[in-house]
Every structure is written in structure tokens, then in C-alpha cells.
VOPAGU-2260 file (C-alpha; in pm, 1 decimal, decimal comma):
REM VOPAGU-2260
SITE   aa  ch    i         X         Y         Z
SITE  MET   A    0       0,0       0,0       0,0
SITE  SER   A    1     307,4     225,3      47,1
SITE  ILE   A    2     271,2     595,3     131,8
SITE  GLN   A    3     -79,6     733,9     178,1
SITE  PRO   A    4    -208,2    1083,4     260,6
SITE  ALA   A    5    -352,1    1118,3     609,0
SITE  THR   A    6    -713,9    1162,5     499,3
SITE  ALA   A    7   -1004,0    1078,2     728,3
SITE  GLU   A    8   -1070,5     768,5     519,4
SITE  ASN   A    9    -708,9     651,7     541,5
SITE  LEU   A   10    -696,6     714,2     916,6
SITE  LEU   A   11    -995,3     483,1     964,1
SITE  LEU   A   12    -835,4     226,7     736,1
SITE  ALA   A   13    -510,3     251,1     932,3
SITE  ALA   A   14    -698,1     198,8    1260,9
SITE  ASN   A   15    -862,1    -112,7    1114,6
SITE  LEU   A   16    -523,2    -241,2     998,8
SITE  LEU   A   17    -391,9    -202,1    1353,1
SITE  ARG   A   18    -692,5    -394,6    1487,4
SITE  ALA   A   19    -617,3    -668,2    1234,6
SITE  GLY   A   20    -262,5    -702,0    1368,7
SITE  GLU   A   21     -87,4    -519,1    1084,2
SITE  LEU   A   22     190,6    -259,8    1096,6
SITE  VAL   A   23     120,7     107,6    1026,8
SITE  ALA   A   24     390,9     374,8    1007,9
SITE  LEU   A   25     277,1     702,7    1159,1
SITE  PRO   A   26     429,9    1049,1    1189,2
SITE  THR   A   27     500,8    1199,5    1529,1
SITE  GLU   A   28     662,9    1529,1    1620,3
SITE  THR   A   29     989,9    1344,5    1693,4
SITE  VAL   A   30    1038,8    1077,0    1421,8
SITE  TYR   A   31     815,2     839,0    1226,6
SITE  GLY   A   32     707,7     535,9    1428,7
SITE  LEU   A   33     639,8     177,6    1322,4
SITE  GLY   A   34     310,4     112,3    1496,1
SITE  ALA   A   35     130,3    -201,6    1611,2
SITE  ASP   A   36    -149,2    -276,7    1857,0
SITE  ALA   A   37      30,9    -271,4    2192,1
SITE  ARG   A   38    -210,1    -531,7    2333,4
SITE  ASN   A   39    -143,6    -780,6    2052,6
SITE  PRO   A   40     175,7    -986,0    2106,0
SITE  ALA   A   41     166,2   -1130,6    1753,1
SITE  ALA   A   42     147,2    -782,7    1601,8
SITE  ILE   A   43     429,6    -660,0    1823,9
SITE  LEU   A   44     651,3    -942,7    1702,2
SITE  LYS   A   45     601,7    -811,6    1347,9
SITE  ILE   A   46     772,7    -488,0    1456,7
SITE  PHE   A   47    1079,2    -679,7    1572,1
SITE  ALA   A   48    1087,6    -881,2    1249,8
SITE  ALA   A   49    1051,0    -575,7    1021,9
SITE  LYS   A   50    1320,2    -378,2    1205,8
SITE  ASP   A   51    1546,8    -676,3    1283,4
SITE  ARG   A   52    1526,8    -550,9    1640,2
SITE  PRO   A   53    1642,7    -757,3    1942,8
SITE  ALA   A   54    1343,9    -909,3    2123,0
SITE  ASP   A   55    1457,5    -782,3    2464,2
SITE  HIS   A   56    1462,4    -421,0    2345,5
SITE  PRO   A   57    1146,9    -253,9    2485,8
SITE  LEU   A   58     900,5     -42,5    2289,3
SITE  ILE   A   59     732,3     286,7    2377,5
SITE  VAL   A   60     352,2     282,4    2392,7
SITE  HIS   A   61     182,9     585,8    2239,2
SITE  LEU   A   62    -147,7     701,8    2388,1
SITE  ALA   A   63    -420,4     935,6    2267,3
SITE  ASP   A   64    -437,3    1131,6    2594,6
SITE  ARG   A   65    -281,8    1140,6    2940,4
SITE  GLU   A   66    -591,8     994,7    3107,3
SITE  GLN   A   67    -499,2     655,1    2955,4
SITE  ILE   A   68    -184,3     631,7    3167,2
SITE  THR   A   69    -362,5     430,5    3437,6
SITE  ALA   A   70    -454,0     156,0    3186,7
SITE  TRP   A   71     -85,2      84,3    3131,6
SITE  ALA   A   72      99,9     178,6    3449,7
SITE  CYS   A   73      53,2     116,2    3821,5
SITE  ASP   A   74     206,2     264,5    4137,9
SITE  ILE   A   75     226,7     590,5    3944,9
SITE  PRO   A   76     413,0     865,6    4135,3
SITE  ARG   A   77     267,6    1214,6    4156,9
SITE  GLU   A   78     558,6    1343,8    3946,2
SITE  ALA   A   79     432,0    1142,5    3649,4
SITE  PHE   A   80      92,0    1310,2    3656,3
SITE  ALA   A   81     252,3    1653,7    3690,3
SITE  LEU   A   82     485,2    1592,4    3395,3
SITE  ALA   A   83     203,6    1450,0    3183,1
SITE  GLN   A   84      -0,6    1761,6    3256,9
SITE  ALA   A   85     291,7    1986,3    3163,6
SITE  PHE   A   86     436,6    1809,8    2858,5
SITE  TRP   A   87     179,2    1575,3    2702,1
SITE  PRO   A   88     118,2    1584,2    2414,5
SITE  GLY   A   89     490,3    1623,1    2358,8
SITE  PRO   A   90     833,5    1461,5    2325,2
SITE  LEU   A   91     861,3    1314,6    2676,3
SITE  THR   A   92     849,9     941,5    2752,1
SITE  LEU   A   93     790,8     830,3    3111,1
SITE  ILE   A   94     917,3     494,0    3237,6
SITE  LEU   A   95     673,6     357,8    3496,6
SITE  LYS   A   96     586,9      30,4    3665,6
SITE  LYS   A   97     368,2    -159,7    3421,0
SITE  CYS   A   98      22,4    -302,4    3479,5
SITE  PRO   A   99      15,9    -684,4    3481,3
SITE  THR   A  100    -190,3    -681,5    3159,9
SITE  VAL   A  101      85,0    -515,5    2951,8
SITE  PRO   A  102     238,7    -781,1    2723,0
SITE  ASP   A  103     598,1    -880,4    2793,9
SITE  GLU   A  104     667,9    -837,5    2421,6
SITE  VAL   A  105     619,8    -460,3    2466,4
SITE  THR   A  106     845,5    -429,8    2769,9
SITE  GLY   A  107    1120,4    -673,3    2675,4
SITE  GLY   A  108    1021,9    -882,1    2976,3
SITE  GLN   A  109    1080,1    -596,0    3222,1
SITE  ASP   A  110     839,4    -477,7    3491,6
SITE  THR   A  111     836,5    -124,3    3347,6
SITE  VAL   A  112     671,0      36,0    3045,9
SITE  GLY   A  113     748,6     353,3    2848,2
SITE  LEU   A  114     451,6     581,5    2777,6
SITE  ARG   A  115     397,0     906,1    2591,2
SITE  VAL   A  116     133,8    1111,4    2408,3
SITE  PRO   A  117     274,1    1233,8    2073,8
SITE  ASP   A  118     223,5    1593,7    1965,1
SITE  HIS   A  119     125,0    1539,0    1602,7
SITE  PRO   A  120    -228,1    1576,5    1463,0
SITE  VAL   A  121    -203,6    1264,5    1244,6
SITE  ALA   A  122     -70,6    1047,6    1526,3
SITE  LEU   A  123    -336,3    1174,1    1767,3
SITE  ALA   A  124    -615,0    1124,6    1512,9
SITE  LEU   A  125    -499,3     768,4    1448,3
SITE  LEU   A  126    -472,2     689,6    1820,8
SITE  GLN   A  127    -821,2     827,9    1881,6
SITE  ALA   A  128    -964,8     630,5    1590,3
SITE  PHE   A  129    -789,9     315,3    1708,9
SITE  GLY   A  130    -895,8     358,8    2069,8
SITE  GLY   A  131    -595,1     194,2    2233,6
SITE  GLY   A  132    -221,0     208,7    2282,7
SITE  VAL   A  133      12,1     177,9    1985,4
SITE  ALA   A  134     364,8      45,3    2034,6
SITE  ALA   A  135     581,9     240,9    1792,8
SITE  PRO   A  136     962,2     245,1    1779,1
SITE  SER   A  137    1127,4     442,1    1499,7
SITE  ALA   A  138    1027,3     310,1    1156,3
SITE  ASN   A  139    1371,3     206,0    1031,5
SITE  ARG   A  140    1611,9     -85,9    1043,6
SITE  PHE   A  141    1739,7    -133,4    1398,1
SITE  GLY   A  142    2041,6      85,2    1474,5
SITE  ARG   A  143    2014,5     290,8    1156,4
SITE  ILE   A  144    1922,6     656,1    1102,6
SITE  SER   A  145    1572,2     735,3    1226,0
SITE  PRO   A  146    1315,5     848,4     964,6
SITE  THR   A  147    1171,0    1197,9     967,2
SITE  THR   A  148     966,1    1173,0     644,8
SITE  ALA   A  149     732,8     910,8     500,7
SITE  GLN   A  150     977,2     851,4     215,0
SITE  HIS   A  151    1251,0     764,2     464,5
SITE  VAL   A  152    1023,5     491,4     604,4
SITE  TYR   A  153     951,6     348,2     261,4
SITE  ASP   A  154    1318,4     355,2     165,6
SITE  GLU   A  155    1404,7     149,2     476,0
SITE  LEU   A  156    1109,9     -86,0     521,4
SITE  GLY   A  157     917,2     -84,2     193,3
SITE  GLU   A  158     638,4    -337,7     174,6
SITE  ALA   A  159     697,6    -467,6     529,0
SITE  VAL   A  160     450,0    -198,3     637,9
SITE  ALA   A  161      80,0    -228,0     555,3
SITE  MET   A  162      41,4     151,2     538,5
SITE  ILE   A  163     267,3     454,5     575,4
SITE  LEU   A  164      69,3     762,7     674,8
SITE  ASP   A  165     227,8    1079,6     538,0
SITE  GLY   A  166     224,1    1363,9     787,9
SITE  GLY   A  167     505,3    1569,7     640,8
SITE  ALA   A  168     847,7    1623,0     794,4
SITE  CYS   A  169     869,2    1578,1    1171,7
SITE  ASP   A  170     880,4    1904,8    1367,6
SITE  VAL   A  171    1134,0    1804,5    1636,6
SITE  GLY   A  172    1343,0    1559,6    1435,4
SITE  ILE   A  173    1502,2    1353,1    1715,1
SITE  GLU   A  174    1353,3    1106,6    1960,5
SITE  SER   A  175    1178,3    1193,6    2285,9
SITE  THR   A  176    1338,0    1255,9    2621,9
SITE  ILE   A  177    1311,5     939,7    2835,9
SITE  LEU   A  178    1270,2     985,1    3211,9
SITE  ASP   A  179    1265,4     690,6    3453,0
SITE  LEU   A  180    1013,2     734,4    3735,5
SITE  SER   A  181     999,3     366,6    3830,5
SITE  ARG   A  182    1257,2     387,3    4107,6
SITE  ALA   A  183    1329,4     595,6    4417,2
SITE  GLU   A  184    1445,9     901,4    4224,4
SITE  PRO   A  185    1391,5    1039,2    3873,5
SITE  VAL   A  186    1669,5     947,2    3629,0
SITE  LEU   A  187    1720,6    1078,4    3276,2
SITE  LEU   A  188    1781,7     777,1    3050,2
SITE  ARG   A  189    1782,5     954,6    2712,7
SITE  PRO   A  190    1815,3    1328,8    2649,7
SITE  GLY   A  191    1575,6    1503,7    2416,6
SITE  MET   A  192    1434,7    1845,7    2343,0
SITE  ILE   A  193    1265,4    1857,3    2685,4
SITE  GLY   A  194    1567,8    1914,6    2904,6
SITE  ILE   A  195    1652,3    1853,5    3268,9
SITE  ASP   A  196    1583,3    2213,9    3371,6
SITE  ALA   A  197    1231,5    2203,2    3226,7
SITE  ILE   A  198    1159,7    1876,1    3405,1
SITE  ALA   A  199    1301,9    2007,2    3734,2
SITE  ALA   A  200    1081,4    2315,3    3712,4
SITE  VAL   A  201     774,5    2087,3    3717,2
SITE  ILE   A  202     869,7    1823,3    3974,5
SITE  GLY   A  203    1082,0    2037,7    4205,2
SITE  THR   A  204    1393,6    1822,2    4184,4
SITE  ARG   A  205    1665,9    1788,0    3924,2
SITE  PRO   A  206    1670,3    1439,2    3768,3
SITE  ARG   A  207    1992,2    1249,3    3799,7
SITE  GLN   A  208    2157,9    1145,3    3474,2
SITE  ARG   A  209    2218,4     777,0    3411,2
SITE  HIS   A  210    2572,2     664,7    3487,0
SITE  GLN   A  211    2764,6     413,9    3277,2
SITE  GLY   A  212    2699,4      59,3    3397,5
SITE  GLU   A  213    2415,3     163,2    3627,2
SITE  HIS   A  214    2130,6     -85,2    3668,8
SITE  ALA   A  215    1830,7      79,1    3506,0
SITE  PRO   A  216    1541,9     -22,7    3283,4
SITE  ARG   A  217    1643,6     -93,5    2924,0
SITE  VAL   A  218    1503,8     175,5    2695,3
SITE  SER   A  219    1505,0     265,7    2328,2
SITE  GLY   A  220    1812,8     439,1    2192,8
SITE  ALA   A  221    2037,6     361,5    2488,1
SITE  LEU   A  222    2285,4     134,8    2307,9
SITE  SER   A  223    2629,5     279,3    2236,7
SITE  ALA   A  224    2579,0     227,1    1860,3
SITE  HIS   A  225    2256,6     369,8    1718,1
SITE  TYR   A  226    2114,4     623,2    1467,6
SITE  ALA   A  227    2404,8     529,8    1243,2
SITE  PRO   A  228    2493,6     575,5     875,2
SITE  ARG   A  229    2661,6     292,0     685,2
SITE  THR   A  230    2941,4     528,7     584,0
SITE  PRO   A  231    3216,5     568,3     848,7
SITE  MET   A  232    3160,8     892,4    1036,2
SITE  ARG   A  233    3355,1    1101,0    1288,2
SITE  MET   A  234    3341,1    1437,9    1459,5
SITE  ALA   A  235    3599,5    1687,0    1336,9
SITE  SER   A  236    3730,4    2034,4    1405,4
SITE  ARG   A  237    3697,3    2317,0    1156,6
SITE  ALA   A  238    4070,2    2284,1    1080,6
SITE  GLU   A  239    4036,2    1909,8    1014,5
SITE  ILE   A  240    3747,9    1973,9     777,1
SITE  ALA   A  241    3944,6    2244,4     594,8
SITE  SER   A  242    4223,6    1996,7     521,2
SITE  ALA   A  243    4004,5    1690,0     458,3
SITE  ALA   A  244    4012,5    1487,8     137,3
SITE  VAL   A  245    3770,5    1577,4    -139,6
SITE  ASP   A  246    3599,9    1236,7    -123,5
SITE  CYS   A  247    3459,1    1316,2     222,2
SITE  ALA   A  248    3105,5    1436,2     297,0
SITE  VAL   A  249    3075,7    1722,4     545,2
SITE  LEU   A  250    2812,1    1849,0     787,3
SITE  SER   A  251    2923,0    2183,5     924,8
SITE  HIS   A  252    2783,9    2513,6    1042,0
SITE  ALA   A  253    2635,6    2755,9     794,0
SITE  GLY   A  254    2897,1    2924,7     579,4
SITE  GLU   A  255    3194,8    2754,2     742,9
SITE  HIS   A  256    3321,7    2540,7     455,0
SITE  SER   A  257    3404,3    2574,3      86,2
SITE  PRO   A  258    3098,6    2481,9    -124,1
SITE  GLY   A  259    3163,2    2227,3    -398,0
SITE  ARG   A  260    3494,4    2102,9    -263,0
SITE  PHE   A  261    3368,9    1776,4    -110,1
SITE  ALA   A  262    3164,9    1480,6    -234,4
SITE  MET   A  263    2878,2    1652,6     -50,6
SITE  SER   A  264    2866,9    1937,5     196,6
SITE  ILE   A  265    2565,3    2051,2     399,2
SITE  ASP   A  266    2525,1    2369,7     600,7
SITE  ALA   A  267    2350,1    2287,8     930,6
SITE  PRO   A  268    2157,2    2545,5    1135,2
SITE  PHE   A  269    2357,7    2690,7    1421,1
SITE  ASP   A  270    2083,6    2655,4    1681,0
SITE  ALA   A  271    2013,6    2331,0    1865,5
SITE  HIS   A  272    1648,3    2295,5    1766,7
SITE  GLY   A  273    1710,7    2370,0    1400,2
SITE  TYR   A  274    2010,6    2137,5    1392,8
SITE  ALA   A  275    1808,3    1855,6    1552,2
SITE  HIS   A  276    1518,8    1910,0    1311,7
SITE  ASP   A  277    1746,0    1855,7    1011,2
SITE  LEU   A  278    1991,1    1607,3    1161,3
SITE  TYR   A  279    1861,0    1271,2    1038,5
SITE  ALA   A  280    1766,4    1397,8     693,9
SITE  ASN   A  281    2116,0    1544,5     663,0
SITE  LEU   A  282    2283,1    1222,2     775,6
SITE  ARG   A  283    2077,3    1022,1     525,6
SITE  ALA   A  284    2179,0    1254,8     242,2
SITE  LEU   A  285    2546,2    1236,1     338,1
SITE  ASP   A  286    2526,7     857,5     373,1
SITE  ALA   A  287    2384,5     830,2      20,5
SITE  SER   A  288    2651,9    1058,1    -131,9
SITE  GLY   A  289    2904,7     781,6    -199,0
SITE  ALA   A  290    3165,3     955,1      14,3
SITE  ARG   A  291    3445,9     760,6     178,5
SITE  GLU   A  292    3385,8     923,8     516,3
SITE  ILE   A  293    3139,7    1163,7     683,4
SITE  LEU   A  294    3285,7    1449,4     887,1
SITE  VAL   A  295    3063,0    1636,7    1132,6
SITE  GLU   A  296    3189,2    1963,0    1276,3
SITE  HIS   A  297    3215,8    1973,4    1654,9
SITE  LEU   A  298    2918,1    2134,2    1830,4
SITE  PRO   A  299    2880,7    2369,7    2126,4
SITE  GLY   A  300    2893,3    2196,6    2463,7
SITE  ASP   A  301    2608,7    2367,3    2648,8
SITE  ASP   A  302    2296,7    2187,7    2773,9
SITE  ALA   A  303    2082,6    2292,9    2477,0
SITE  TRP   A  304    2291,9    2061,4    2258,3
SITE  ALA   A  305    2289,0    1758,1    2490,6
SITE  ALA   A  306    2036,8    1556,8    2287,6
SITE  VAL   A  307    2216,4    1623,7    1957,8
SITE  HIS   A  308    2550,5    1526,3    2114,4
SITE  ASP   A  309    2390,1    1202,9    2233,9
SITE  ARG   A  310    2257,5    1108,8    1888,6
SITE  LEU   A  311    2579,8    1198,4    1706,5
SITE  GLY   A  312    2794,4    1012,3    1958,2
SITE  ARG   A  313    2596,6     690,8    1908,3
SITE  ALA   A  314    2589,9     743,1    1531,2
SITE  VAL   A  315    2969,9     766,5    1523,6
SITE  VAL   A  316    3005,0     439,1    1717,7
SITE  GLY   A  317    2760,6     256,9    1489,7
SITE  SER   A  318    2875,9     405,8    1160,8
SITE  GLY   A  319    3047,1     191,2     900,8
SITE  LEU   A  320    2889,3    -131,3    1027,1
SITE  GLU   A  321    2688,9    -362,8     804,1
SITE  ASP   A  322    2336,7    -458,2     915,3
SITE  ASP   A  323    2445,3    -805,6    1032,4
SITE  GLU   A  324    2725,5    -672,0    1253,0
SITE  PRO   A  325    2664,2    -608,8    1626,4
């Protein structure tokens, strides 16, 4: 069925496909998700097969509104309700103790579940038409660059998806912030566009950041290699880029390189939100350029760039690997 416009008729058809246990790709404000009925273990297994995703890697459940949180989580702390009130719909995923009825296939066998309400009209319309939770990791091959357009999804997964709903380019462009509220204190497990200061302003305490090797719930996007192009990639200084070989592809700040010198060169916005919005589309273009290597200019180190640093760091580790490599 490939890519379809998000008409009222197609939204109803997509909801029926979900009920029938099929996969539907849907736009969110962060990235496109590969959706399945989160109550249907057989449908969830189709996600893992299509993405070639490890079975113990948990999925995030997308809800139509924050009132549905109690159908999926139990022992919910007051901070969760306050954050849902402040940021849902929006790019914040909360890790909570799961209800016993949540399938193990969704949680990777853990006793926690990730929940969020996406801030995209197409996603919300589909969730409302469907009437339940939709498990939806990014709609791409596991470990590869996340999709931010419907065409990206088709290029990666093709006919493995019953329907791809086209909602345009994603507004945020990188995955949601993930905050663990399942333990004694809040812990940031994945940075995103909702930062620690914004969270602290709501709950009155600054979340601790996850430490290397710490026992914590497994969550999406926490592996050292992720979001990665097939072309080898590294971070580089402006001086390194200036002296780089012509068969490199370059992502640098606007106006800071010589146009036409490299296999491909892209000017990235010099603000964190703009850079994040374009990041995955830029990496896909550079990966498809045929270059020997991708060079990405070093970024500012302040907190506004934390999520972009996280994605680029994991992309560097995973770059250059074939799909069957760990």
C-alpha cells in the first residue's frame, strides 16, 4: 500500500489495519514510528521482524491522551501526573511500573513500560480512531538513522509496512526525552528536546543522569551504537574539515566550509532545535553521497545541545557497520 495521505478515510483504514494485527507507520513530532497494537503480542513481534530488532529491546507505547496512563501503568508517582499535565502531548516518555496486563513483548520482559502522548495531529487522530495504545519504535532498520519523512520509512522498510501515513516532515526531528520514574528518584535515561531544567521546574527536583553501567530499565536508543549511517563517520574540528580529502562528505555550520569542494557538503543550522530538526535527513543525504567518510563539525557543549551530542555520539560508534554486525 506504500505511502498514503492522512485523509479521514485513510486514518480509519489505518486503525482497522492495527486492529487486524498489521503494521502502520505514523508520523510523530519526533520521528516516524512503526506502529502495532500494543495489546497484541503477535502484532508486536512483526515490529521486531521488520526492524530486525532484538526481542529484549522494549518499545514505547503511544497514547491518545494522558488519562490513559492508568490503563498501562501502576504505582504511578505524583511526578508522572505533573509531567504528563505539563508536557503531554509532547516529546517526553515516562518509564513507569507496568500493569500486569501489559504484554511482555512490549516491555522486553521488564516490569516497566514507556509511555507518551505524541504531539502530532495525524498520530493523535490515528490513536483516537484506534482507541488503544500503539507500540511504535522508529520506523527504520534497527540501529540505523531514524526516519523523519514518510519517504525515509519506505526507503528502509518498503512493503513490510501495511500503510505509511504521510504527515510531512517531523517538527522536532530527534527522539523523545526518556525519564525513569519507576525507582526511588527520577533518572534521565535519554536526552531530548525537553531538558533537565524544564523537568526540574515541574517536579521540584533535578533528575539524575544515568551513569555508565548503572542498573536501570532498558530503553530505546540507549545502546552505544545507534542512529548510524553505513558510511564511516567522525566528529571533526573546523581545521580538520578544511584539510580533509575531497571524497569526504561534510556536515558543518552555515557558511563555514568551501561549497563544492567535497563529495557533498551541507550547512547545518547553528541553533540546537534547528540542527536537531534537520539532523537525520542530513545524515541520510550524506550517507547516500558515496563519500568515503562523513565528517561532522564539533558542536557547542552547552545543555541545549545535549540531545544532539547524544545522537551523534551513538551514530559515530555505529557508523560503518553492516546490518548483520553487532
